BALOBA-1460 file (C-alpha; in Angstrom, 3 decimals):
// residues 399
<rec num="1" residu="m" x="33.818" y="-3.640" z="23.049"/>
<rec num="2" residu="k" x="31.142" y="-4.455" z="20.517"/>
<rec num="3" residu="a" x="28.480" y="-1.782" z="20.086"/>
<rec num="4" residu="n" x="25.690" y="-4.170" z="21.090"/>
<rec num="5" residu="k" x="27.444" y="-4.895" z="24.401"/>
<rec num="6" residu="t" x="27.651" y="-1.306" z="25.641"/>
<rec num="7" residu="k" x="25.513" y="0.237" z="28.386"/>
<rec num="8" residu="a" x="24.095" y="2.724" z="25.866"/>
<rec num="9" residu="w" x="22.933" y="-0.165" z="23.643"/>
<rec num="10" residu="k" x="21.364" y="-2.016" z="26.568"/>
<rec num="11" residu="a" x="19.516" y="1.127" z="27.660"/>
<rec num="12" residu="a" x="18.263" y="1.775" z="24.123"/>
<rec num="13" residu="e" x="17.240" y="-1.869" z="23.810"/>
<rec num="14" residu="w" x="15.251" y="-1.603" z="27.044"/>
<rec num="15" residu="d" x="13.487" y="1.546" z="25.800"/>
<rec num="16" residu="y" x="12.789" y="-0.108" z="22.451"/>
<rec num="17" residu="c" x="11.213" y="-3.156" z="24.102"/>
<rec num="18" residu="a" x="9.088" y="-0.839" z="26.246"/>
<rec num="19" residu="l" x="7.858" y="0.998" z="23.138"/>
<rec num="20" residu="q" x="6.975" y="-2.275" z="21.397"/>
<rec num="21" residu="a" x="5.060" y="-3.371" z="24.510"/>
<rec num="22" residu="d" x="3.131" y="-0.085" z="24.533"/>
<rec num="23" residu="l" x="2.246" y="-0.534" z="20.854"/>
<rec num="24" residu="k" x="1.064" y="-4.107" z="21.424"/>
<rec num="25" residu="m" x="-1.114" y="-2.966" z="24.342"/>
<rec num="26" residu="a" x="-2.606" y="-0.081" z="22.365"/>
<rec num="27" residu="s" x="-6.096" y="-1.640" z="22.322"/>
<rec num="28" residu="v" x="-6.093" y="-1.715" z="26.123"/>
<rec num="29" residu="l" x="-3.999" y="1.277" z="27.176"/>
<rec num="30" residu="g" x="-4.490" y="3.503" z="24.143"/>
<rec num="31" residu="a" x="-2.055" y="3.917" z="21.290"/>
<rec num="32" residu="p" x="0.879" y="6.328" z="21.635"/>
<rec num="33" residu="s" x="0.585" y="9.244" z="19.228"/>
<rec num="34" residu="q" x="2.699" y="9.196" z="16.076"/>
<rec num="35" residu="e" x="4.637" y="12.156" z="17.450"/>
<rec num="36" residu="e" x="5.383" y="10.281" z="20.680"/>
<rec num="37" residu="v" x="6.580" y="7.197" z="18.796"/>
<rec num="38" residu="v" x="8.904" y="9.307" z="16.627"/>
<rec num="39" residu="n" x="10.283" y="11.204" z="19.630"/>
<rec num="40" residu="r" x="10.959" y="8.010" z="21.564"/>
<rec num="41" residu="l" x="12.753" y="6.434" z="18.596"/>
<rec num="42" residu="r" x="14.818" y="9.577" z="18.104"/>
<rec num="43" residu="g" x="15.742" y="9.526" z="21.783"/>
<rec num="44" residu="m" x="17.028" y="5.954" z="21.512"/>
<rec num="45" residu="a" x="19.082" y="6.828" z="18.429"/>
<rec num="46" residu="r" x="20.526" y="9.871" z="20.196"/>
<rec num="47" residu="r" x="21.544" y="7.913" z="23.274"/>
<rec num="48" residu="c" x="23.010" y="5.063" z="21.204"/>
<rec num="49" residu="p" x="23.834" y="6.169" z="17.629"/>
<rec num="50" residu="q" x="24.533" y="2.555" z="16.623"/>
<rec num="51" residu="f" x="21.215" y="1.128" z="17.838"/>
<rec num="52" residu="y" x="19.966" y="0.226" z="14.377"/>
<rec num="53" residu="p" x="16.504" y="-1.175" z="15.346"/>
<rec num="54" residu="a" x="15.358" y="2.315" z="16.379"/>
<rec num="55" residu="i" x="17.051" y="4.005" z="13.406"/>
<rec num="56" residu="l" x="15.475" y="1.566" z="10.951"/>
<rec num="57" residu="e" x="12.015" y="1.860" z="12.467"/>
<rec num="58" residu="l" x="12.277" y="5.645" z="12.548"/>
<rec num="59" residu="g" x="13.338" y="5.725" z="8.894"/>
<rec num="60" residu="l" x="10.601" y="3.332" z="7.785"/>
<rec num="61" residu="h" x="8.006" y="5.315" z="9.727"/>
<rec num="62" residu="q" x="9.105" y="8.550" z="8.053"/>
<rec num="63" residu="l" x="9.308" y="6.827" z="4.668"/>
<rec num="64" residu="s" x="5.678" y="5.735" z="4.953"/>
<rec num="65" residu="r" x="4.591" y="9.299" z="5.689"/>
<rec num="66" residu="k" x="6.942" y="11.596" z="3.788"/>
<rec num="67" residu="g" x="9.167" y="9.482" z="1.605"/>
<rec num="68" residu="d" x="11.664" y="12.341" z="1.403"/>
<rec num="69" residu="p" x="15.431" y="11.907" z="0.859"/>
<rec num="70" residu="a" x="16.081" y="12.319" z="4.592"/>
<rec num="71" residu="s" x="13.900" y="9.309" z="5.436"/>
<rec num="72" residu="v" x="15.634" y="7.260" z="2.719"/>
<rec num="73" residu="r" x="19.008" y="8.168" z="4.226"/>
<rec num="74" residu="t" x="17.816" y="7.154" z="7.696"/>
<rec num="75" residu="v" x="16.698" y="3.742" z="6.428"/>
<rec num="76" residu="g" x="20.000" y="3.331" z="4.627"/>
<rec num="77" residu="k" x="21.960" y="4.248" z="7.753"/>
<rec num="78" residu="g" x="20.035" y="1.754" z="9.880"/>
<rec num="79" residu="f" x="20.398" y="-0.990" z="7.277"/>
<rec num="80" residu="c" x="24.152" y="-0.488" z="6.942"/>
<rec num="81" residu="l" x="24.575" y="-0.543" z="10.718"/>
<rec num="82" residu="m" x="22.571" y="-3.769" z="10.853"/>
<rec num="83" residu="i" x="24.725" y="-5.597" z="8.317"/>
<rec num="84" residu="e" x="27.875" y="-4.169" z="9.910"/>
<rec num="85" residu="l" x="27.020" y="-5.199" z="13.475"/>
<rec num="86" residu="t" x="25.349" y="-8.548" z="12.852"/>
<rec num="87" residu="d" x="26.058" y="-11.792" z="11.022"/>
<rec num="88" residu="p" x="23.789" y="-11.933" z="7.926"/>
<rec num="89" residu="e" x="22.823" y="-15.522" z="8.737"/>
<rec num="90" residu="h" x="21.499" y="-14.420" z="12.126"/>
<rec num="91" residu="s" x="19.931" y="-11.189" z="10.843"/>
<rec num="92" residu="a" x="18.128" y="-12.840" z="7.901"/>
<rec num="93" residu="e" x="14.697" y="-12.261" z="9.461"/>
<rec num="94" residu="e" x="15.489" y="-8.591" z="10.122"/>
<rec num="95" residu="i" x="16.706" y="-8.102" z="6.553"/>
<rec num="96" residu="d" x="13.569" y="-9.796" z="5.203"/>
<rec num="97" residu="a" x="11.395" y="-7.563" z="7.405"/>
<rec num="98" residu="v" x="13.070" y="-4.403" z="6.078"/>
<rec num="99" residu="v" x="12.639" y="-5.551" z="2.470"/>
<rec num="100" residu="e" x="8.989" y="-6.496" z="3.066"/>
<rec num="101" residu="n" x="8.285" y="-3.067" z="4.566"/>
<rec num="102" residu="l" x="9.950" y="-1.294" z="1.659"/>
<rec num="103" residu="e" x="7.919" y="-3.365" z="-0.806"/>
<rec num="104" residu="r" x="4.748" y="-2.572" z="1.132"/>
<rec num="105" residu="f" x="5.588" y="1.134" z="0.801"/>
<rec num="106" residu="w" x="6.367" y="0.694" z="-2.909"/>
<rec num="107" residu="r" x="9.962" y="1.815" z="-2.392"/>
<rec num="108" residu="f" x="11.498" y="-0.794" z="-4.648"/>
<rec num="109" residu="d" x="14.166" y="1.732" z="-5.571"/>
<rec num="110" residu="v" x="15.370" y="1.774" z="-1.960"/>
<rec num="111" residu="s" x="15.154" y="-2.002" z="-1.480"/>
<rec num="112" residu="r" x="17.152" y="-2.552" z="-4.674"/>
<rec num="113" residu="r" x="19.867" y="-0.147" z="-3.536"/>
<rec num="114" residu="l" x="20.157" y="-1.690" z="-0.077"/>
<rec num="115" residu="l" x="20.210" y="-5.273" z="-1.366"/>
<rec num="116" residu="e" x="22.937" y="-4.343" z="-3.839"/>
<rec num="117" residu="v" x="24.964" y="-2.916" z="-0.921"/>
<rec num="118" residu="l" x="24.390" y="-6.145" z="1.003"/>
<rec num="119" residu="g" x="25.413" y="-8.187" z="-2.042"/>
<rec num="120" residu="e" x="28.747" y="-6.335" z="-2.228"/>
<rec num="121" residu="r" x="29.588" y="-7.510" z="1.304"/>
<rec num="122" residu="h" x="27.916" y="-10.881" z="1.617"/>
<rec num="123" residu="r" x="26.571" y="-13.675" z="-0.558"/>
<rec num="124" residu="l" x="22.838" y="-13.243" z="-1.110"/>
<rec num="125" residu="s" x="20.331" y="-16.015" z="-0.511"/>
<rec num="126" residu="a" x="17.896" y="-17.203" z="-3.166"/>
<rec num="127" residu="a" x="15.117" y="-15.256" z="-1.434"/>
<rec num="128" residu="l" x="17.098" y="-12.001" z="-1.508"/>
<rec num="129" residu="h" x="17.999" y="-12.463" z="-5.178"/>
<rec num="130" residu="d" x="14.275" y="-12.947" z="-5.773"/>
<rec num="131" residu="s" x="13.567" y="-9.698" z="-3.898"/>
<rec num="132" residu="l" x="16.175" y="-7.948" z="-6.048"/>
<rec num="133" residu="a" x="14.473" y="-9.358" z="-9.138"/>
<rec num="134" residu="h" x="11.121" y="-7.995" z="-7.964"/>
<rec num="135" residu="a" x="12.594" y="-4.554" z="-7.315"/>
<rec num="136" residu="a" x="14.294" y="-4.476" z="-10.715"/>
<rec num="137" residu="a" x="11.074" y="-5.525" z="-12.454"/>
<rec num="138" residu="r" x="9.084" y="-2.778" z="-10.733"/>
<rec num="139" residu="l" x="11.712" y="-0.294" z="-11.892"/>
<rec num="140" residu="g" x="11.266" y="-1.529" z="-15.451"/>
<rec num="141" residu="d" x="14.608" y="-3.354" z="-15.642"/>
<rec num="142" residu="l" x="13.328" y="-6.753" z="-16.760"/>
<rec num="143" residu="d" x="16.762" y="-7.951" z="-17.919"/>
<rec num="144" residu="a" x="18.129" y="-7.470" z="-14.391"/>
<rec num="145" residu="a" x="15.020" y="-9.119" z="-12.963"/>
<rec num="146" residu="q" x="15.647" y="-12.226" z="-15.066"/>
<rec num="147" residu="r" x="19.342" y="-12.296" z="-14.089"/>
<rec num="148" residu="h" x="18.512" y="-12.237" z="-10.409"/>
<rec num="149" residu="v" x="15.720" y="-14.802" z="-10.611"/>
<rec num="150" residu="k" x="18.070" y="-17.033" z="-12.602"/>
<rec num="151" residu="e" x="20.549" y="-16.825" z="-9.718"/>
<rec num="152" residu="s" x="17.743" y="-17.634" z="-7.266"/>
<rec num="153" residu="l" x="16.939" y="-20.772" z="-9.247"/>
<rec num="154" residu="r" x="20.607" y="-21.748" z="-9.434"/>
<rec num="155" residu="l" x="20.661" y="-21.675" z="-5.632"/>
<rec num="156" residu="e" x="17.234" y="-23.291" z="-5.198"/>
<rec num="157" residu="p" x="16.172" y="-25.043" z="-8.427"/>
<rec num="158" residu="g" x="13.079" y="-26.495" z="-6.765"/>
<rec num="159" residu="n" x="11.693" y="-23.160" z="-5.493"/>
<rec num="160" residu="k" x="8.191" y="-22.864" z="-7.002"/>
<rec num="161" residu="d" x="7.917" y="-19.194" z="-5.977"/>
<rec num="162" residu="c" x="10.991" y="-18.298" z="-8.008"/>
<rec num="163" residu="w" x="9.696" y="-20.225" z="-11.029"/>
<rec num="164" residu="s" x="6.345" y="-18.463" z="-10.700"/>
<rec num="165" residu="n" x="8.031" y="-15.068" z="-10.413"/>
<rec num="166" residu="k" x="10.219" y="-15.850" z="-13.424"/>
<rec num="167" residu="g" x="7.041" y="-16.473" z="-15.407"/>
<rec num="168" residu="w" x="5.508" y="-13.267" z="-14.023"/>
<rec num="169" residu="y" x="8.492" y="-11.179" z="-15.146"/>
<rec num="170" residu="h" x="8.184" y="-12.698" z="-18.626"/>
<rec num="171" residu="l" x="4.487" y="-11.700" z="-18.604"/>
<rec num="172" residu="m" x="5.577" y="-8.132" z="-17.822"/>
<rec num="173" residu="g" x="7.593" y="-8.212" z="-21.025"/>
<rec num="174" residu="g" x="4.882" y="-9.934" z="-23.062"/>
<rec num="175" residu="e" x="7.083" y="-13.022" z="-23.522"/>
<rec num="176" residu="l" x="4.278" y="-15.533" z="-23.355"/>
<rec num="177" residu="e" x="6.013" y="-18.699" z="-24.564"/>
<rec num="178" residu="v" x="8.828" y="-18.608" z="-21.985"/>
<rec num="179" residu="a" x="6.371" y="-17.394" z="-19.347"/>
<rec num="180" residu="r" x="4.230" y="-20.461" z="-19.925"/>
<rec num="181" residu="a" x="7.222" y="-22.800" z="-19.505"/>
<rec num="182" residu="a" x="8.248" y="-21.206" z="-16.196"/>
<rec num="183" residu="l" x="4.715" y="-21.229" z="-14.833"/>
<rec num="184" residu="a" x="4.202" y="-24.849" z="-15.869"/>
<rec num="185" residu="k" x="7.362" y="-25.746" z="-13.931"/>
<rec num="186" residu="a" x="6.024" y="-23.895" z="-10.861"/>
<rec num="187" residu="l" x="2.699" y="-25.736" z="-11.125"/>
<rec num="188" residu="r" x="4.436" y="-29.106" z="-11.309"/>
<rec num="189" residu="l" x="6.333" y="-28.245" z="-8.133"/>
<rec num="190" residu="k" x="3.141" y="-27.249" z="-6.315"/>
<rec num="191" residu="p" x="-0.142" y="-28.098" z="-8.070"/>
<rec num="192" residu="k" x="-3.084" y="-25.785" z="-7.367"/>
<rec num="193" residu="d" x="-0.868" y="-23.094" z="-5.811"/>
<rec num="194" residu="p" x="-3.144" y="-19.997" z="-5.919"/>
<rec num="195" residu="v" x="-0.428" y="-17.556" z="-7.056"/>
<rec num="196" residu="v" x="0.731" y="-19.848" z="-9.851"/>
<rec num="197" residu="v" x="-2.860" y="-20.514" z="-10.930"/>
<rec num="198" residu="a" x="-3.558" y="-16.766" z="-10.985"/>
<rec num="199" residu="n" x="-0.475" y="-16.136" z="-13.136"/>
<rec num="200" residu="l" x="-1.587" y="-18.869" z="-15.537"/>
<rec num="201" residu="k" x="-4.993" y="-17.173" z="-15.850"/>
<rec num="202" residu="i" x="-3.217" y="-13.925" z="-16.721"/>
<rec num="203" residu="h" x="-1.174" y="-15.848" z="-19.295"/>
<rec num="204" residu="e" x="-4.382" y="-17.276" z="-20.763"/>
<rec num="205" residu="y" x="-5.922" y="-13.803" z="-21.047"/>
<rec num="206" residu="l" x="-2.827" y="-12.356" z="-22.727"/>
<rec num="207" residu="g" x="-2.719" y="-15.336" z="-25.069"/>
<rec num="208" residu="k" x="-6.189" y="-14.357" z="-26.304"/>
<rec num="209" residu="h" x="-5.864" y="-10.576" z="-26.258"/>
<rec num="210" residu="g" x="-2.145" y="-9.875" z="-26.545"/>
<rec num="211" residu="g" x="-0.139" y="-7.317" z="-24.611"/>
<rec num="212" residu="t" x="1.757" y="-7.470" z="-21.328"/>
<rec num="213" residu="y" x="0.975" y="-7.864" z="-17.646"/>
<rec num="214" residu="w" x="0.594" y="-4.080" z="-17.411"/>
<rec num="215" residu="d" x="-2.073" y="-4.167" z="-20.140"/>
<rec num="216" residu="y" x="-3.828" y="-6.922" z="-18.215"/>
<rec num="217" residu="l" x="-4.154" y="-4.679" z="-15.146"/>
<rec num="218" residu="e" x="-5.979" y="-2.125" z="-17.298"/>
<rec num="219" residu="r" x="-8.173" y="-4.633" z="-19.188"/>
<rec num="220" residu="p" x="-11.859" y="-3.816" z="-19.810"/>
<rec num="221" residu="l" x="-14.141" y="-4.311" z="-16.826"/>
<rec num="222" residu="e" x="-16.282" y="-7.451" z="-16.877"/>
<rec num="223" residu="r" x="-19.387" y="-5.515" z="-15.855"/>
<rec num="224" residu="e" x="-21.875" y="-7.887" z="-17.490"/>
<rec num="225" residu="k" x="-20.475" y="-10.883" z="-15.635"/>
<rec num="226" residu="i" x="-20.557" y="-9.037" z="-12.296"/>
<rec num="227" residu="d" x="-24.150" y="-7.876" z="-12.861"/>
<rec num="228" residu="r" x="-25.235" y="-11.365" z="-13.981"/>
<rec num="229" residu="w" x="-23.798" y="-12.968" z="-10.862"/>
<rec num="230" residu="a" x="-25.429" y="-10.287" z="-8.714"/>
<rec num="231" residu="d" x="-28.809" y="-10.909" z="-10.403"/>
<rec num="232" residu="q" x="-28.384" y="-14.625" z="-9.713"/>
<rec num="233" residu="e" x="-27.432" y="-13.778" z="-6.103"/>
<rec num="234" residu="k" x="-24.037" y="-15.399" z="-6.548"/>
<rec num="235" residu="w" x="-22.561" y="-12.832" z="-4.209"/>
<rec num="236" residu="d" x="-19.278" y="-14.614" z="-3.518"/>
<rec num="237" residu="q" x="-18.403" y="-14.736" z="-7.214"/>
<rec num="238" residu="a" x="-19.542" y="-11.157" z="-7.827"/>
<rec num="239" residu="t" x="-17.674" y="-9.642" z="-4.885"/>
<rec num="240" residu="s" x="-14.579" y="-11.735" z="-5.619"/>
<rec num="241" residu="l" x="-14.403" y="-10.427" z="-9.185"/>
<rec num="242" residu="c" x="-14.954" y="-6.862" z="-7.938"/>
<rec num="243" residu="d" x="-12.080" y="-7.311" z="-5.502"/>
<rec num="244" residu="v" x="-9.813" y="-8.549" z="-8.306"/>
<rec num="245" residu="f" x="-10.536" y="-5.529" z="-10.486"/>
<rec num="246" residu="n" x="-10.202" y="-3.135" z="-7.546"/>
<rec num="247" residu="e" x="-6.776" y="-4.531" z="-6.663"/>
<rec num="248" residu="d" x="-5.620" y="-4.562" z="-10.289"/>
<rec num="249" residu="r" x="-6.588" y="-0.913" z="-10.814"/>
<rec num="250" residu="i" x="-4.823" y="0.110" z="-7.598"/>
<rec num="251" residu="e" x="-1.709" y="-1.782" z="-8.687"/>
<rec num="252" residu="a" x="-1.772" y="-0.168" z="-12.129"/>
<rec num="253" residu="f" x="-2.086" y="3.276" z="-10.508"/>
<rec num="254" residu="a" x="0.716" y="2.505" z="-8.041"/>
<rec num="255" residu="q" x="3.052" y="1.213" z="-10.758"/>
<rec num="256" residu="s" x="2.471" y="4.254" z="-12.946"/>
<rec num="257" residu="t" x="2.986" y="6.653" z="-10.034"/>
<rec num="258" residu="f" x="6.082" y="4.798" z="-8.840"/>
<rec num="259" residu="l" x="7.767" y="5.037" z="-12.235"/>
<rec num="260" residu="k" x="7.301" y="8.821" z="-12.276"/>
<rec num="261" residu="g" x="9.781" y="9.072" z="-9.409"/>
<rec num="262" residu="g" x="10.275" y="12.306" z="-7.479"/>
<rec num="263" residu="k" x="7.524" y="13.635" z="-5.258"/>
<rec num="264" residu="e" x="4.921" y="11.315" z="-6.787"/>
<rec num="265" residu="r" x="6.940" y="8.295" z="-5.675"/>
<rec num="266" residu="s" x="7.502" y="9.813" z="-2.234"/>
<rec num="267" residu="r" x="3.783" y="10.429" z="-1.741"/>
<rec num="268" residu="l" x="2.719" y="6.992" z="-3.009"/>
<rec num="269" residu="p" x="2.565" y="5.105" z="0.349"/>
<rec num="270" residu="d" x="0.329" y="7.796" z="1.817"/>
<rec num="271" residu="l" x="-1.848" y="7.935" z="-1.310"/>
<rec num="272" residu="l" x="-2.338" y="4.158" z="-1.310"/>
<rec num="273" residu="a" x="-3.149" y="4.044" z="2.407"/>
<rec num="274" residu="t" x="-5.698" y="6.832" z="1.935"/>
<rec num="275" residu="l" x="-7.316" y="5.180" z="-1.095"/>
<rec num="276" residu="r" x="-7.608" y="1.790" z="0.618"/>
<rec num="277" residu="s" x="-9.116" y="3.357" z="3.728"/>
<rec num="278" residu="f" x="-11.544" y="5.536" z="1.753"/>
<rec num="279" residu="f" x="-12.691" y="2.834" z="-0.672"/>
<rec num="280" residu="g" x="-13.028" y="0.338" z="2.184"/>
<rec num="281" residu="f" x="-15.295" y="2.837" z="3.923"/>
<rec num="282" residu="v" x="-17.356" y="3.495" z="0.771"/>
<rec num="283" residu="s" x="-17.813" y="-0.222" z="0.120"/>
<rec num="284" residu="q" x="-19.470" y="-0.515" z="3.543"/>
<rec num="285" residu="l" x="-21.879" y="2.263" z="2.608"/>
<rec num="286" residu="d" x="-22.812" y="0.875" z="-0.806"/>
<rec num="287" residu="s" x="-26.039" y="-1.071" z="-0.326"/>
<rec num="288" residu="s" x="-25.499" y="-3.033" z="-3.575"/>
<rec num="289" residu="g" x="-22.644" y="-4.983" z="-2.000"/>
<rec num="290" residu="i" x="-20.578" y="-4.949" z="-5.204"/>
<rec num="291" residu="f" x="-18.738" y="-1.635" z="-5.085"/>
<rec num="292" residu="l" x="-16.111" y="-1.018" z="-7.751"/>
<rec num="293" residu="n" x="-13.465" y="1.631" z="-7.083"/>
<rec num="294" residu="e" x="-13.609" y="2.729" z="-10.700"/>
<rec num="295" residu="d" x="-17.313" y="3.601" z="-10.457"/>
<rec num="296" residu="i" x="-16.554" y="7.305" z="-10.503"/>
<rec num="297" residu="g" x="-20.189" y="8.101" z="-11.305"/>
<rec num="298" residu="f" x="-21.341" y="6.615" z="-7.993"/>
<rec num="299" residu="v" x="-18.608" y="8.343" z="-5.958"/>
<rec num="300" residu="h" x="-19.285" y="11.645" z="-7.754"/>
<rec num="301" residu="r" x="-23.061" y="11.564" z="-7.298"/>
<rec num="302" residu="k" x="-22.778" y="10.577" z="-3.648"/>
<rec num="303" residu="f" x="-19.650" y="12.561" z="-2.822"/>
<rec num="304" residu="k" x="-21.170" y="14.942" z="-0.289"/>
<rec num="305" residu="p" x="-23.142" y="12.237" z="1.615"/>
<rec num="306" residu="i" x="-20.030" y="10.036" z="1.615"/>
<rec num="307" residu="m" x="-17.898" y="12.824" z="3.057"/>
<rec num="308" residu="h" x="-20.592" y="13.704" z="5.620"/>
<rec num="309" residu="k" x="-20.494" y="10.099" z="6.834"/>
<rec num="310" residu="f" x="-16.701" y="10.098" z="6.678"/>
<rec num="311" residu="i" x="-16.452" y="13.126" z="8.961"/>
<rec num="312" residu="f" x="-19.016" y="11.637" z="11.340"/>
<rec num="313" residu="k" x="-17.425" y="8.183" z="11.422"/>
<rec num="314" residu="f" x="-13.747" y="9.004" z="11.936"/>
<rec num="315" residu="g" x="-13.157" y="10.582" z="15.324"/>
<rec num="316" residu="d" x="-9.579" y="11.554" z="14.466"/>
<rec num="317" residu="v" x="-10.403" y="13.248" z="11.153"/>
<rec num="318" residu="d" x="-8.572" y="16.522" z="10.636"/>
<rec num="319" residu="r" x="-7.707" y="18.932" z="7.836"/>
<rec num="320" residu="e" x="-4.673" y="16.886" z="6.769"/>
<rec num="321" residu="m" x="-6.719" y="13.691" z="6.471"/>
<rec num="322" residu="m" x="-9.411" y="15.448" z="4.436"/>
<rec num="323" residu="e" x="-6.826" y="17.034" z="2.140"/>
<rec num="324" residu="d" x="-5.264" y="13.592" z="1.671"/>
<rec num="325" residu="v" x="-8.621" y="12.184" z="0.547"/>
<rec num="326" residu="f" x="-9.179" y="14.998" z="-1.963"/>
<rec num="327" residu="e" x="-5.650" y="14.607" z="-3.354"/>
<rec num="328" residu="a" x="-5.777" y="10.808" z="-3.538"/>
<rec num="329" residu="l" x="-9.130" y="10.719" z="-5.344"/>
<rec num="330" residu="q" x="-8.026" y="13.233" z="-7.949"/>
<rec num="331" residu="a" x="-4.736" y="11.387" z="-8.510"/>
<rec num="332" residu="y" x="-6.405" y="7.964" z="-8.787"/>
<rec num="333" residu="y" x="-9.316" y="8.928" z="-11.002"/>
<rec num="334" residu="g" x="-7.038" y="11.180" z="-13.041"/>
<rec num="335" residu="f" x="-4.901" y="8.122" z="-13.793"/>
<rec num="336" residu="l" x="-7.957" y="6.016" z="-14.691"/>
<rec num="337" residu="a" x="-9.189" y="8.818" z="-16.968"/>
<rec num="338" residu="s" x="-5.791" y="8.980" z="-18.698"/>
<rec num="339" residu="r" x="-6.132" y="5.237" z="-19.415"/>
<rec num="340" residu="r" x="-9.767" y="5.660" z="-20.543"/>
<rec num="341" residu="i" x="-10.945" y="3.330" z="-17.787"/>
<rec num="342" residu="v" x="-13.243" y="6.105" z="-16.568"/>
<rec num="343" residu="d" x="-14.822" y="8.822" z="-18.671"/>
<rec num="344" residu="t" x="-12.605" y="11.915" z="-18.969"/>
<rec num="345" residu="a" x="-15.566" y="14.294" z="-18.881"/>
<rec num="346" residu="e" x="-16.882" y="12.613" z="-15.717"/>
<rec num="347" residu="f" x="-13.485" y="13.000" z="-14.094"/>
<rec num="348" residu="d" x="-13.330" y="16.690" z="-14.989"/>
<rec num="349" residu="l" x="-16.761" y="17.222" z="-13.423"/>
<rec num="350" residu="f" x="-15.761" y="15.275" z="-10.300"/>
<rec num="351" residu="a" x="-12.551" y="17.284" z="-9.918"/>
<rec num="352" residu="e" x="-14.641" y="20.448" z="-10.196"/>
<rec num="353" residu="t" x="-17.050" y="19.131" z="-7.532"/>
<rec num="354" residu="i" x="-14.150" y="18.435" z="-5.155"/>
<rec num="355" residu="l" x="-12.847" y="21.966" z="-5.699"/>
<rec num="356" residu="k" x="-16.265" y="23.534" z="-5.110"/>
<rec num="357" residu="t" x="-17.208" y="21.518" z="-1.998"/>
<rec num="358" residu="k" x="-13.766" y="21.312" z="-0.394"/>
<rec num="359" residu="g" x="-14.089" y="24.505" z="1.648"/>
<rec num="360" residu="e" x="-17.606" y="23.642" z="2.811"/>
<rec num="361" residu="l" x="-16.603" y="20.124" z="3.902"/>
<rec num="362" residu="l" x="-13.507" y="21.344" z="5.757"/>
<rec num="363" residu="d" x="-15.613" y="23.912" z="7.566"/>
<rec num="364" residu="k" x="-18.162" y="21.253" z="8.580"/>
<rec num="365" residu="m" x="-15.387" y="18.981" z="9.808"/>
<rec num="366" residu="e" x="-13.875" y="21.710" z="11.967"/>
<rec num="367" residu="r" x="-17.244" y="22.785" z="13.379"/>
<rec num="368" residu="y" x="-18.121" y="19.220" z="14.335"/>
<rec num="369" residu="n" x="-14.653" y="18.502" z="15.739"/>
<rec num="370" residu="a" x="-15.053" y="21.519" z="18.017"/>
<rec num="371" residu="v" x="-17.803" y="19.685" z="19.953"/>
<rec num="372" residu="r" x="-17.256" y="16.037" z="19.023"/>
<rec num="373" residu="h" x="-15.310" y="15.115" z="22.183"/>
<rec num="374" residu="d" x="-16.555" y="17.965" z="24.389"/>
<rec num="375" residu="t" x="-18.277" y="16.345" z="27.393"/>
<rec num="376" residu="t" x="-19.795" y="19.691" z="28.414"/>
<rec num="377" residu="v" x="-21.983" y="19.681" z="25.279"/>
<rec num="378" residu="s" x="-25.069" y="17.485" z="25.610"/>
<rec num="379" residu="e" x="-25.723" y="14.684" z="23.141"/>
<rec num="380" residu="s" x="-28.971" y="16.324" z="22.036"/>
<rec num="381" residu="k" x="-27.101" y="19.517" z="21.106"/>
<rec num="382" residu="k" x="-24.491" y="17.492" z="19.253"/>
<rec num="383" residu="e" x="-27.230" y="15.706" z="17.338"/>
<rec num="384" residu="k" x="-28.838" y="18.997" z="16.344"/>
<rec num="385" residu="l" x="-25.480" y="20.160" z="15.020"/>
<rec num="386" residu="r" x="-24.980" y="16.880" z="13.160"/>
<rec num="387" residu="e" x="-28.383" y="17.210" z="11.498"/>
<rec num="388" residu="k" x="-27.547" y="20.749" z="10.439"/>
<rec num="389" residu="l" x="-24.053" y="20.007" z="9.174"/>
<rec num="390" residu="f" x="-24.598" y="16.593" z="7.618"/>
<rec num="391" residu="e" x="-28.152" y="17.099" z="6.350"/>
<rec num="392" residu="g" x="-29.255" y="13.810" z="7.914"/>
<rec num="393" residu="d" x="-26.698" y="11.781" z="5.955"/>
<rec num="394" residu="h" x="-25.000" y="10.541" z="9.117"/>
<rec num="395" residu="f" x="-28.153" y="8.804" z="10.314"/>
<rec num="396" residu="w" x="-28.479" y="6.135" z="7.632"/>
<rec num="397" residu="p" x="-26.053" y="3.165" z="7.438"/>
<rec num="398" residu="h" x="-26.085" y="3.024" z="3.621"/>
<rec num="399" residu="i" x="-26.357" y="5.359" z="0.682"/>
């Protein structure tokens, strides 16, 4: 009997559907805790060791949090069970979903390994060769990236995404002439495609300034242009350019951290999630409306008020979350300082500020958490405590 026809599989499948329903209804019924989700997935895998949907989701969940070798093995086990128990043509969406999750977690090393295993057993589609090319490029193997994208184009010569990616990989290597030809082909296939147009703008910049795609991510900030647009109240243009630089700096940081491997690579998904959450929060506080992540001077000067508001705003804040913020900021700004995007002396002072205020902020968080959800403490008493702990910073919407 096939594994997916057994009673154990059917029971696990029922439990899995129930968990997905609970997660979809989280806004109404309340979200299950992370611990509950993990325990339920483990229970399904215990009852049916071949039920790969639970094993894969468990591994991906752990990979996003820990990224340790055990979580990588769990993902690998689930993936191998999936390709063993299903027909690749019918599991294409599931395979794509796994690859997309691994890319989102910046685990291109894992996606490359799994796709190579799949390729040993089955013929890969153009899309999967393209995913292999992306993984190889992120790992610095541009020759392999070009081999795989070439195979993608052999299978689908009219695929504009593959032509665009081929040009992008050439930009990574600073090969501007061949990059231009590939990008021109992509543009002919789909004029005005935003990704192709963006890659052509990168090509234009490198044509003027030299270097590679990685140099482009660390290019000098166009501060004068942003300020000019802000002065002219062209807010859409100003905020759009800020967003571009913010994303490019995050990508440069992620790429550098990923290539270090080891614990840095394992921690990367958590670091990126923390940075995006923190900077998103700070951008809402910045009254100028044009917050740049690399403005270390602003974050440093306003660090204590920002953290006061952070503690007040997030009802689930705990010591681990606070420690994550401190670690992520030091890692990110340390990288920018190493690339001379931010001033090294300013970074050293900011790191010192984090060290000096860390204990005080953790103590304030724990004191406020002790009464935050306590219904026996009146709101007036809570407000008095907030004023004492947060020095009035929680009251104002901006800083």
